mmCIF file as gemmi writes it, N, C-alpha and C atoms, coordinates in Angstrom:
data_model
loop_
_atom_site.group_PDB
_atom_site.id
_atom_site.type_symbol
_atom_site.label_atom_id
_atom_site.label_alt_id
_atom_site.label_comp_id
_atom_site.label_asym_id
_atom_site.label_entity_id
_atom_site.label_seq_id
_atom_site.pdbx_PDB_ins_code
_atom_site.Cartn_x
_atom_site.Cartn_y
_atom_site.Cartn_z
_atom_site.occupancy
_atom_site.B_iso_or_equiv
_atom_site.pdbx_formal_charge
_atom_site.auth_seq_id
_atom_site.auth_asym_id
_atom_site.pdbx_PDB_model_num
ATOM 1 N N . MET Axp A 1 ? -12.707 13.966 -29.643 1 0 ? 1 A 1
ATOM 2 C CA . MET Axp A 1 ? -11.829 12.878 -29.787 1 0 ? 1 A 1
ATOM 3 C C . MET Axp A 1 ? -12.384 12.593 -28.055 1 0 ? 1 A 1
ATOM 4 N N . ALA Axp A 2 ? -11.627 11.365 -28.402 1 0 ? 2 A 1
ATOM 5 C CA . ALA Axp A 2 ? -11.641 10.409 -26.889 1 0 ? 2 A 1
ATOM 6 C C . ALA Axp A 2 ? -10.998 11.051 -25.673 1 0 ? 2 A 1
ATOM 7 N N . LYS Axp A 3 ? -12.346 10.588 -24.912 1 0 ? 3 A 1
ATOM 8 C CA . LYS Axp A 3 ? -11.483 10.895 -23.17 1 0 ? 3 A 1
ATOM 9 C C . LYS Axp A 3 ? -10.58 9.653 -22.432 1 0 ? 3 A 1
ATOM 10 N N . SER Axp A 4 ? -9.78 10.652 -22.123 1 0 ? 4 A 1
ATOM 11 C CA . SER Axp A 4 ? -8.956 9.008 -21.766 1 0 ? 4 A 1
ATOM 12 C C . SER Axp A 4 ? -9.24 8.597 -20.691 1 0 ? 4 A 1
ATOM 13 N N . LYS Axp A 5 ? -8.881 6.955 -20.06 1 0 ? 5 A 1
ATOM 14 C CA . LYS Axp A 5 ? -9.814 6.87 -18.538 1 0 ? 5 A 1
ATOM 15 C C . LYS Axp A 5 ? -9.232 7.576 -17.831 1 0 ? 5 A 1
ATOM 16 N N . THR Axp A 6 ? -10.881 6.929 -16.772 1 0 ? 6 A 1
ATOM 17 C CA . THR Axp A 6 ? -9.973 7.853 -16.048 1 0 ? 6 A 1
ATOM 18 C C . THR Axp A 6 ? -10.753 7.359 -13.918 1 0 ? 6 A 1
ATOM 19 N N . ARG Axp A 7 ? -10.649 5.454 -14.657 1 0 ? 7 A 1
ATOM 20 C CA . ARG Axp A 7 ? -11.273 5.128 -13.351 1 0 ? 7 A 1
ATOM 21 C C . ARG Axp A 7 ? -9.996 4.002 -13.697 1 0 ? 7 A 1
ATOM 22 N N . TYR Axp A 8 ? -9.489 3.474 -12.644 1 0 ? 8 A 1
ATOM 23 C CA . TYR Axp A 8 ? -7.983 2.704 -12.362 1 0 ? 8 A 1
ATOM 24 C C . TYR Axp A 8 ? -8.407 1.346 -11.559 1 0 ? 8 A 1
ATOM 25 N N . LYS Axp A 9 ? -8.282 -0.199 -11.291 1 0 ? 9 A 1
ATOM 26 C CA . LYS Axp A 9 ? -8.612 -0.884 -10.692 1 0 ? 9 A 1
ATOM 27 C C . LYS Axp A 9 ? -7.523 -1.668 -10.265 1 0 ? 9 A 1
ATOM 28 N N . HIS Axp A 10 ? -7.273 -2.02 -8.724 1 0 ? 10 A 1
ATOM 29 C CA . HIS Axp A 10 ? -5.997 -2.587 -8.417 1 0 ? 10 A 1
ATOM 30 C C . HIS Axp A 10 ? -6.511 -3.297 -7.65 1 0 ? 10 A 1
ATOM 31 N N . GLY Axp A 11 ? -7.171 -5.232 -7.825 1 0 ? 11 A 1
ATOM 32 C CA . GLY Axp A 11 ? -7.14 -5.949 -6.557 1 0 ? 11 A 1
ATOM 33 C C . GLY Axp A 11 ? -8.209 -4.608 -5.462 1 0 ? 11 A 1
ATOM 34 N N . ASP Axp A 12 ? -8.795 -4.428 -4.672 1 0 ? 12 A 1
ATOM 35 C CA . ASP Axp A 12 ? -10.505 -4.248 -4.209 1 0 ? 12 A 1
ATOM 36 C C . ASP Axp A 12 ? -9.875 -2.634 -4.326 1 0 ? 12 A 1
ATOM 37 N N . TYR Axp A 13 ? -9.487 -2.323 -4.675 1 0 ? 13 A 1
ATOM 38 C CA . TYR Axp A 13 ? -8.68 -0.439 -4.729 1 0 ? 13 A 1
ATOM 39 C C . TYR Axp A 13 ? -9.273 0.388 -6.108 1 0 ? 13 A 1
ATOM 40 N N . ILE Axp A 14 ? -9.933 1.301 -6.206 1 0 ? 14 A 1
ATOM 41 C CA . ILE Axp A 14 ? -9.883 1.967 -7.13 1 0 ? 14 A 1
ATOM 42 C C . ILE Axp A 14 ? -9.389 3.24 -6.945 1 0 ? 14 A 1
ATOM 43 N N . ILE Axp A 15 ? -8.749 3.374 -8.428 1 0 ? 15 A 1
ATOM 44 C CA . ILE Axp A 15 ? -8.251 5.386 -8.266 1 0 ? 15 A 1
ATOM 45 C C . ILE Axp A 15 ? -9.427 6.222 -8.931 1 0 ? 15 A 1
ATOM 46 N N . ARG Axp A 16 ? -9.624 6.879 -8.68 1 0 ? 16 A 1
ATOM 47 C CA . ARG Axp A 16 ? -10.482 8.111 -9.624 1 0 ? 16 A 1
ATOM 48 C C . ARG Axp A 16 ? -9.587 9.051 -9.599 1 0 ? 16 A 1
ATOM 49 N N . GLU Axp A 17 ? -9.357 9.39 -11.823 1 0 ? 17 A 1
ATOM 50 C CA . GLU Axp A 17 ? -9.056 10.991 -12.207 1 0 ? 17 A 1
ATOM 51 C C . GLU Axp A 17 ? -11.035 11.973 -11.797 1 0 ? 17 A 1
ATOM 52 N N . ILE Axp A 18 ? -9.989 12.791 -10.609 1 0 ? 18 A 1
ATOM 53 C CA . ILE Axp A 18 ? -11.703 13.519 -10.787 1 0 ? 18 A 1
ATOM 54 C C . ILE Axp A 18 ? -11.216 15.717 -10.952 1 0 ? 18 A 1
ATOM 55 N N . LYS Axp A 19 ? -10.482 16.443 -12.129 1 0 ? 19 A 1
ATOM 56 C CA . LYS Axp A 19 ? -10.241 17.012 -12.104 1 0 ? 19 A 1
ATOM 57 C C . LYS Axp A 19 ? -8.681 17.581 -12.137 1 0 ? 19 A 1
ATOM 58 N N . GLY Axp A 20 ? -7.452 16.386 -12.857 1 0 ? 20 A 1
ATOM 59 C CA . GLY Axp A 20 ? -6.882 16.432 -12.545 1 0 ? 20 A 1
ATOM 60 C C . GLY Axp A 20 ? -6.004 15.827 -11.216 1 0 ? 20 A 1
ATOM 61 N N . ARG Axp A 21 ? -6.489 15.759 -10.022 1 0 ? 21 A 1
ATOM 62 C CA . ARG Axp A 21 ? -6.17 15.145 -9.143 1 0 ? 21 A 1
ATOM 63 C C . ARG Axp A 21 ? -7.011 13.811 -9.084 1 0 ? 21 A 1
ATOM 64 N N . TYR Axp A 22 ? -6.093 12.303 -8.518 1 0 ? 22 A 1
ATOM 65 C CA . TYR Axp A 22 ? -6.259 11.453 -7.741 1 0 ? 22 A 1
ATOM 66 C C . TYR Axp A 22 ? -6.698 10.708 -6.509 1 0 ? 22 A 1
ATOM 67 N N . TYR Axp A 23 ? -7.971 10.225 -6.311 1 0 ? 23 A 1
ATOM 68 C CA . TYR Axp A 23 ? -8.033 9.746 -5.389 1 0 ? 23 A 1
ATOM 69 C C . TYR Axp A 23 ? -8.28 7.924 -4.853 1 0 ? 23 A 1
ATOM 70 N N . VAL Axp A 24 ? -8.51 7.56 -4.29 1 0 ? 24 A 1
ATOM 71 C CA . VAL Axp A 24 ? -8.356 6.491 -3.877 1 0 ? 24 A 1
ATOM 72 C C . VAL Axp A 24 ? -9.938 5.604 -2.933 1 0 ? 24 A 1
ATOM 73 N N . TYR Axp A 25 ? -10.476 5.212 -3.5 1 0 ? 25 A 1
ATOM 74 C CA . TYR Axp A 25 ? -11.232 4.284 -2.718 1 0 ? 25 A 1
ATOM 75 C C . TYR Axp A 25 ? -11.24 2.705 -2.565 1 0 ? 25 A 1
ATOM 76 N N . LYS Axp A 26 ? -11.692 2.607 -2.033 1 0 ? 26 A 1
ATOM 77 C CA . LYS Axp A 26 ? -11.814 0.628 -0.903 1 0 ? 26 A 1
ATOM 78 C C . LYS Axp A 26 ? -13.139 0.245 -1.259 1 0 ? 26 A 1
ATOM 79 N N . LEU Axp A 27 ? -13.099 -0.904 -2.542 1 0 ? 27 A 1
ATOM 80 C CA . LEU Axp A 27 ? -14.087 -1.982 -2.443 1 0 ? 27 A 1
ATOM 81 C C . LEU Axp A 27 ? -14.237 -2.497 -1.875 1 0 ? 27 A 1
ATOM 82 N N . GLU Axp A 28 ? -15.832 -2.792 -1.105 1 0 ? 28 A 1
ATOM 83 C CA . GLU Axp A 28 ? -16.097 -4.091 0.341 1 0 ? 28 A 1
ATOM 84 C C . GLU Axp A 28 ? -18.063 -4.12 -0.094 1 0 ? 28 A 1
ATOM 85 N N . ASN Axp A 29 ? -17.591 -4.96 0.345 1 0 ? 29 A 1
ATOM 86 C CA . ASN Axp A 29 ? -18.979 -5.93 -0.168 1 0 ? 29 A 1
ATOM 87 C C . ASN Axp A 29 ? -20.111 -5.703 1.588 1 0 ? 29 A 1
ATOM 88 N N . VAL Axp A 30 ? -21.127 -5.229 1.208 1 0 ? 30 A 1
ATOM 89 C CA . VAL Axp A 30 ? -22.114 -4.54 2.192 1 0 ? 30 A 1
ATOM 90 C C . VAL Axp A 30 ? -23.431 -5.193 2.198 1 0 ? 30 A 1
ATOM 91 N N . GLY Axp A 31 ? -24.037 -6.36 3.075 1 0 ? 31 A 1
ATOM 92 C CA . GLY Axp A 31 ? -24.516 -7.244 2.696 1 0 ? 31 A 1
ATOM 93 C C . GLY Axp A 31 ? -25.067 -7.336 1.331 1 0 ? 31 A 1
ATOM 94 N N . GLY Axp A 32 ? -24.729 -7.931 0.313 1 0 ? 32 A 1
ATOM 95 C CA . GLY Axp A 32 ? -23.847 -8.516 -0.61 1 0 ? 32 A 1
ATOM 96 C C . GLY Axp A 32 ? -24.253 -7.655 -2.158 1 0 ? 32 A 1
ATOM 97 N N . ASP Axp A 33 ? -23.863 -5.751 -1.382 1 0 ? 33 A 1
ATOM 98 C CA . ASP Axp A 33 ? -23.549 -5.393 -2.131 1 0 ? 33 A 1
ATOM 99 C C . ASP Axp A 33 ? -22.233 -4.983 -2.032 1 0 ? 33 A 1
ATOM 100 N N . VAL Axp A 34 ? -21.805 -4.007 -3.121 1 0 ? 34 A 1
ATOM 101 C CA . VAL Axp A 34 ? -20.585 -3.843 -3.103 1 0 ? 34 A 1
ATOM 102 C C . VAL Axp A 34 ? -20.555 -1.925 -3.843 1 0 ? 34 A 1
ATOM 103 N N . LYS Axp A 35 ? -19.827 -1.961 -2.619 1 0 ? 35 A 1
ATOM 104 C CA . LYS Axp A 35 ? -19.924 -0.298 -1.762 1 0 ? 35 A 1
ATOM 105 C C . LYS Axp A 35 ? -18.358 -0.062 -2.151 1 0 ? 35 A 1
ATOM 106 N N . GLU Axp A 36 ? -18.469 1.633 -3.131 1 0 ? 36 A 1
ATOM 107 C CA . GLU Axp A 36 ? -16.759 2.362 -2.652 1 0 ? 36 A 1
ATOM 108 C C . GLU Axp A 36 ? -16.674 3.137 -1.202 1 0 ? 36 A 1
ATOM 109 N N . ARG Axp A 37 ? -16.086 2.625 -0.017 1 0 ? 37 A 1
ATOM 110 C CA . ARG Axp A 37 ? -15.181 3.975 0.613 1 0 ? 37 A 1
ATOM 111 C C . ARG Axp A 37 ? -14.101 4.446 0.248 1 0 ? 37 A 1
ATOM 112 N N . TYR Axp A 38 ? -14.836 6.105 0.61 1 0 ? 38 A 1
ATOM 113 C CA . TYR Axp A 38 ? -13.672 6.8 0.307 1 0 ? 38 A 1
ATOM 114 C C . TYR Axp A 38 ? -12.53 6.73 1.367 1 0 ? 38 A 1
ATOM 115 N N . VAL Axp A 39 ? -10.952 6.995 0.644 1 0 ? 39 A 1
ATOM 116 C CA . VAL Axp A 39 ? -10.172 6.526 1.588 1 0 ? 39 A 1
ATOM 117 C C . VAL Axp A 39 ? -9.318 7.947 1.402 1 0 ? 39 A 1
ATOM 118 N N . GLY Axp A 40 ? -8.667 8.138 0.43 1 0 ? 40 A 1
ATOM 119 C CA . GLY Axp A 40 ? -8.455 9.696 0.474 1 0 ? 40 A 1
ATOM 120 C C . GLY Axp A 40 ? -7.808 10.67 -0.661 1 0 ? 40 A 1
ATOM 121 N N . PRO Axp A 41 ? -7.376 11.314 -0.771 1 0 ? 41 A 1
ATOM 122 C CA . PRO Axp A 41 ? -6.681 11.933 -1.786 1 0 ? 41 A 1
ATOM 123 C C . PRO Axp A 41 ? -4.682 11.115 -1.603 1 0 ? 41 A 1
ATOM 124 N N . LEU Axp A 42 ? -4.823 10.386 -3.671 1 0 ? 42 A 1
ATOM 125 C CA . LEU Axp A 42 ? -3.794 9.085 -3.923 1 0 ? 42 A 1
ATOM 126 C C . LEU Axp A 42 ? -2.484 10.32 -3.449 1 0 ? 42 A 1
ATOM 127 N N . ASP Axp A 43 ? -2.126 11.396 -3.55 1 0 ? 43 A 1
ATOM 128 C CA . ASP Axp A 43 ? -0.55 12.333 -3.041 1 0 ? 43 A 1
ATOM 129 C C . ASP Axp A 43 ? -0.403 12.274 -1.954 1 0 ? 43 A 1
ATOM 130 N N . LYS Axp A 44 ? -2.266 12.346 -0.809 1 0 ? 44 A 1
ATOM 131 C CA . LYS Axp A 44 ? -1.819 12.724 0.838 1 0 ? 44 A 1
ATOM 132 C C . LYS Axp A 44 ? -0.871 10.787 1.141 1 0 ? 44 A 1
ATOM 133 N N . ILE Axp A 45 ? -1.9 10.033 0.343 1 0 ? 45 A 1
ATOM 134 C CA . ILE Axp A 45 ? -1.333 8.976 0.861 1 0 ? 45 A 1
ATOM 135 C C . ILE Axp A 45 ? -0.444 8.445 0.84 1 0 ? 45 A 1
ATOM 136 N N . VAL Axp A 46 ? 0.12 8.773 -0.046 1 0 ? 46 A 1
ATOM 137 C CA . VAL Axp A 46 ? 2.329 8.309 -0.786 1 0 ? 46 A 1
ATOM 138 C C . VAL Axp A 46 ? 2.536 8.847 0.125 1 0 ? 46 A 1
ATOM 139 N N . GLU Axp A 47 ? 2.287 10.278 0.541 1 0 ? 47 A 1
ATOM 140 C CA . GLU Axp A 47 ? 2.83 11.887 0.891 1 0 ? 47 A 1
ATOM 141 C C . GLU Axp A 47 ? 3.255 10.796 2.632 1 0 ? 47 A 1
ATOM 142 N N . PHE Axp A 48 ? 1.955 10.23 3.283 1 0 ? 48 A 1
ATOM 143 C CA . PHE Axp A 48 ? 2.144 9.427 4.812 1 0 ? 48 A 1
ATOM 144 C C . PHE Axp A 48 ? 2.94 7.993 4.722 1 0 ? 48 A 1
ATOM 145 N N . TYR Axp A 49 ? 2.278 7.601 3.165 1 0 ? 49 A 1
ATOM 146 C CA . TYR Axp A 49 ? 3.848 6.444 3.143 1 0 ? 49 A 1
ATOM 147 C C . TYR Axp A 49 ? 5.468 6.761 3.548 1 0 ? 49 A 1
ATOM 148 N N . ILE Axp A 50 ? 5.117 7.225 2.856 1 0 ? 50 A 1
ATOM 149 C CA . ILE Axp A 50 ? 7.141 7.898 2.199 1 0 ? 50 A 1
ATOM 150 C C . ILE Axp A 50 ? 7.431 8.131 3.771 1 0 ? 50 A 1
ATOM 151 N N . SER Axp A 51 ? 6.57 9.227 4.715 1 0 ? 51 A 1
ATOM 152 C CA . SER Axp A 51 ? 6.928 9.633 5.96 1 0 ? 51 A 1
ATOM 153 C C . SER Axp A 51 ? 7.075 8.484 6.853 1 0 ? 51 A 1
ATOM 154 N N . SER Axp A 52 ? 6.282 7.257 7.041 1 0 ? 52 A 1
ATOM 155 C CA . SER Axp A 52 ? 6.104 6.548 7.517 1 0 ? 52 A 1
ATOM 156 C C . SER Axp A 52 ? 6.971 5.502 7.511 1 0 ? 52 A 1
ATOM 157 N N . GLY Axp A 53 ? 8.299 5.672 7.117 1 0 ? 53 A 1
ATOM 158 C CA . GLY Axp A 53 ? 9.537 4.46 6.297 1 0 ? 53 A 1
ATOM 159 C C . GLY Axp A 53 ? 9.328 3.594 5.75 1 0 ? 53 A 1
ATOM 160 N N . GLY Axp A 54 ? 7.612 3.487 4.644 1 0 ? 54 A 1
ATOM 161 C CA . GLY Axp A 54 ? 7.358 2.339 3.637 1 0 ? 54 A 1
ATOM 162 C C . GLY Axp A 54 ? 8.427 2.797 2.641 1 0 ? 54 A 1
ATOM 163 N N . VAL Axp A 55 ? 8.947 3.221 2.117 1 0 ? 55 A 1
ATOM 164 C CA . VAL Axp A 55 ? 10.07 3.059 0.887 1 0 ? 55 A 1
ATOM 165 C C . VAL Axp A 55 ? 11.347 2.18 1.403 1 0 ? 55 A 1
ATOM 166 N N . GLY Axp A 56 ? 11.253 1.089 0.532 1 0 ? 56 A 1
ATOM 167 C CA . GLY Axp A 56 ? 12.712 0.084 0.802 1 0 ? 56 A 1
ATOM 168 C C . GLY Axp A 56 ? 12.376 -0.207 1.962 1 0 ? 56 A 1
ATOM 169 N N . VAL Axp A 57 ? 11.663 -0.507 3.007 1 0 ? 57 A 1
ATOM 170 C CA . VAL Axp A 57 ? 11.281 -1.213 3.853 1 0 ? 57 A 1
ATOM 171 C C . VAL Axp A 57 ? 10.256 -2.615 3.191 1 0 ? 57 A 1
ATOM 172 N N . SER Axp A 58 ? 10.645 -3.647 3.364 1 0 ? 58 A 1
ATOM 173 C CA . SER Axp A 58 ? 9.853 -5.068 2.662 1 0 ? 58 A 1
ATOM 174 C C . SER Axp A 58 ? 8.767 -4.882 4.247 1 0 ? 58 A 1
ATOM 175 N N . PRO Axp A 59 ? 6.925 -4.796 3.406 1 0 ? 59 A 1
ATOM 176 C CA . PRO Axp A 59 ? 5.667 -4.987 4.527 1 0 ? 59 A 1
ATOM 177 C C . PRO Axp A 59 ? 5.877 -6.303 4.913 1 0 ? 59 A 1
ATOM 178 N N . THR Axp A 60 ? 6.357 -6.524 4.453 1 0 ? 60 A 1
ATOM 179 C CA . THR Axp A 60 ? 6.686 -8.39 5.201 1 0 ? 60 A 1
ATOM 180 C C . THR Axp A 60 ? 7.068 -9.522 6.103 1 0 ? 60 A 1
ATOM 181 N N . MET Axp A 61 ? 8.771 -7.929 6.476 1 0 ? 61 A 1
ATOM 182 C CA . MET Axp A 61 ? 9.247 -8.397 7.134 1 0 ? 61 A 1
ATOM 183 C C . MET Axp A 61 ? 9.672 -6.755 8.507 1 0 ? 61 A 1
ATOM 184 N N . ARG Axp A 62 ? 9.982 -7.804 9.295 1 0 ? 62 A 1
ATOM 185 C CA . ARG Axp A 62 ? 10.047 -7.441 10.792 1 0 ? 62 A 1
ATOM 186 C C . ARG Axp A 62 ? 11.608 -6.667 10.477 1 0 ? 62 A 1
ATOM 187 N N . PRO Axp A 63 ? 11.509 -5.147 11.084 1 0 ? 63 A 1
ATOM 188 C CA . PRO Axp A 63 ? 12.986 -4.888 11.43 1 0 ? 63 A 1
ATOM 189 C C . PRO Axp A 63 ? 13.985 -5.527 12.366 1 0 ? 63 A 1
ATOM 190 N N . PRO Axp A 64 ? 15.048 -5.626 11.826 1 0 ? 64 A 1
ATOM 191 C CA . PRO Axp A 64 ? 15.937 -6.256 12.577 1 0 ? 64 A 1
ATOM 192 C C . PRO Axp A 64 ? 15.897 -6.143 14.461 1 0 ? 64 A 1
ATOM 193 N N . GLY Axp A 65 ? 15.887 -6.986 15.437 1 0 ? 65 A 1
ATOM 194 C CA . GLY Axp A 65 ? 15.981 -6.522 16.778 1 0 ? 65 A 1
ATOM 195 C C . GLY Axp A 65 ? 17.682 -6.276 17.359 1 0 ? 65 A 1
ATOM 196 N N . PHE Axp A 66 ? 17.334 -5.762 18.344 1 0 ? 66 A 1
ATOM 197 C CA . PHE Axp A 66 ? 19.001 -6.238 19.216 1 0 ? 66 A 1
ATOM 198 C C . PHE Axp A 66 ? 19.386 -6.919 19.653 1 0 ? 66 A 1
ATOM 199 N N . GLU Axp A 67 ? 18.543 -8.019 19.453 1 0 ? 67 A 1
ATOM 200 C CA . GLU Axp A 67 ? 19.481 -9.095 20.104 1 0 ? 67 A 1
ATOM 201 C C . GLU Axp A 67 ? 20.223 -10.16 18.658 1 0 ? 67 A 1
ATOM 202 N N . PRO Axp A 68 ? 21.785 -10.534 18.833 1 0 ? 68 A 1
ATOM 203 C CA . PRO Axp A 68 ? 22.541 -11.037 17.207 1 0 ? 68 A 1
ATOM 204 C C . PRO Axp A 68 ? 21.15 -12.378 16.979 1 0 ? 68 A 1
ATOM 205 N N . GLY Axp A 69 ? 21.314 -12.545 15.48 1 0 ? 69 A 1
ATOM 206 C CA . GLY Axp A 69 ? 20.234 -13.747 15.415 1 0 ? 69 A 1
ATOM 207 C C . GLY Axp A 69 ? 19.208 -13.172 15.081 1 0 ? 69 A 1
ATOM 208 N N . THR Axp A 70 ? 18.45 -11.967 15.82 1 0 ? 70 A 1
ATOM 209 C CA . THR Axp A 70 ? 16.996 -11.859 15.345 1 0 ? 70 A 1
ATOM 210 C C . THR Axp A 70 ? 16.65 -11.411 14.04 1 0 ? 70 A 1
ATOM 211 N N . SER Axp A 71 ? 17.87 -10.872 12.621 1 0 ? 71 A 1
ATOM 212 C CA . SER Axp A 71 ? 17.641 -11.481 11.412 1 0 ? 71 A 1
ATOM 213 C C . SER Axp A 71 ? 17.7 -10.881 10.514 1 0 ? 71 A 1
ATOM 214 N N . CYS Axp A 72 ? 17.477 -12.67 9.905 1 0 ? 72 A 1
ATOM 215 C CA . CYS Axp A 72 ? 18.02 -13.345 9.24 1 0 ? 72 A 1
ATOM 216 C C . CYS Axp A 72 ? 17.63 -13.277 7.794 1 0 ? 72 A 1
ATOM 217 N N . VAL Axp A 73 ? 18.264 -13.646 6.986 1 0 ? 73 A 1
ATOM 218 C CA . VAL Axp A 73 ? 17.756 -14.206 4.995 1 0 ? 73 A 1
ATOM 219 C C . VAL Axp A 73 ? 18.152 -15.388 5.153 1 0 ? 73 A 1
ATOM 220 N N . ALA Axp A 74 ? 16.781 -15.305 4.377 1 0 ? 74 A 1
ATOM 221 C CA . ALA Axp A 74 ? 15.763 -16.964 4.027 1 0 ? 74 A 1
ATOM 222 C C . ALA Axp A 74 ? 16.263 -17.861 5.52 1 0 ? 74 A 1
ATOM 223 N N . GLY Axp A 75 ? 15.946 -17.365 6.665 1 0 ? 75 A 1
ATOM 224 C CA . GLY Axp A 75 ? 16.19 -18.507 8.021 1 0 ? 75 A 1
ATOM 225 C C . GLY Axp A 75 ? 16.995 -18.813 8.402 1 0 ? 75 A 1
ATOM 226 N N . ARG Axp A 76 ? 18.288 -18.829 7.756 1 0 ? 76 A 1
ATOM 227 C CA . ARG Axp A 76 ? 19.841 -18.322 7.623 1 0 ? 76 A 1
ATOM 228 C C . ARG Axp A 76 ? 20.135 -18.068 9.177 1 0 ? 76 A 1
ATOM 229 N N . ARG Axp A 77 ? 21.017 -18.061 10.334 1 0 ? 77 A 1
ATOM 230 C CA . ARG Axp A 77 ? 20.727 -17.609 11.222 1 0 ? 77 A 1
ATOM 231 C C . ARG Axp A 77 ? 22.834 -17.539 11.327 1 0 ? 77 A 1
ATOM 232 N N . PRO Axp A 78 ? 23.322 -15.742 10.951 1 0 ? 78 A 1
ATOM 233 C CA . PRO Axp A 78 ? 24.577 -15.796 11.629 1 0 ? 78 A 1
ATOM 234 C C . PRO Axp A 78 ? 25.389 -16.972 12.179 1 0 ? 78 A 1
ATOM 235 N N . ASN Axp A 79 ? 26.34 -17.183 11.88 1 0 ? 79 A 1
ATOM 236 C CA . ASN Axp A 79 ? 27.12 -18.386 12.826 1 0 ? 79 A 1
ATOM 237 C C . ASN Axp A 79 ? 27.957 -17.517 13.85 1 0 ? 79 A 1
ATOM 238 N N . PRO Axp A 80 ? 27.719 -18.147 15.342 1 0 ? 80 A 1
ATOM 239 C CA . PRO Axp A 80 ? 27.993 -17.421 16.019 1 0 ? 80 A 1
ATOM 240 C C . PRO Axp A 80 ? 29.622 -17.497 16.407 1 0 ? 80 A 1
ATOM 241 N N . GLY Axp A 81 ? 30.037 -18.206 16.067 1 0 ? 81 A 1
ATOM 242 C CA . GLY Axp A 81 ? 31.796 -18.291 16.05 1 0 ? 81 A 1
ATOM 243 C C . GLY Axp A 81 ? 32.65 -17.2 15.359 1 0 ? 81 A 1
């Protein structure tokens, strides 16, 4: 029977399955060679992401500030009137 795929690549990251657990590696160019740098177990990375408030928050948008008009959508500011 054929063994299922145990390596998944997305951009510069690789996820490997080893003994039923998943581990994350980052591809880096070092002197013309591509090296894999170990990041950590996937479950711990996801737990950290969730606990840091990463779920539901766009990583490219800043959180709203205390001053009125600092949080705007699509470049439109609220009407002060």
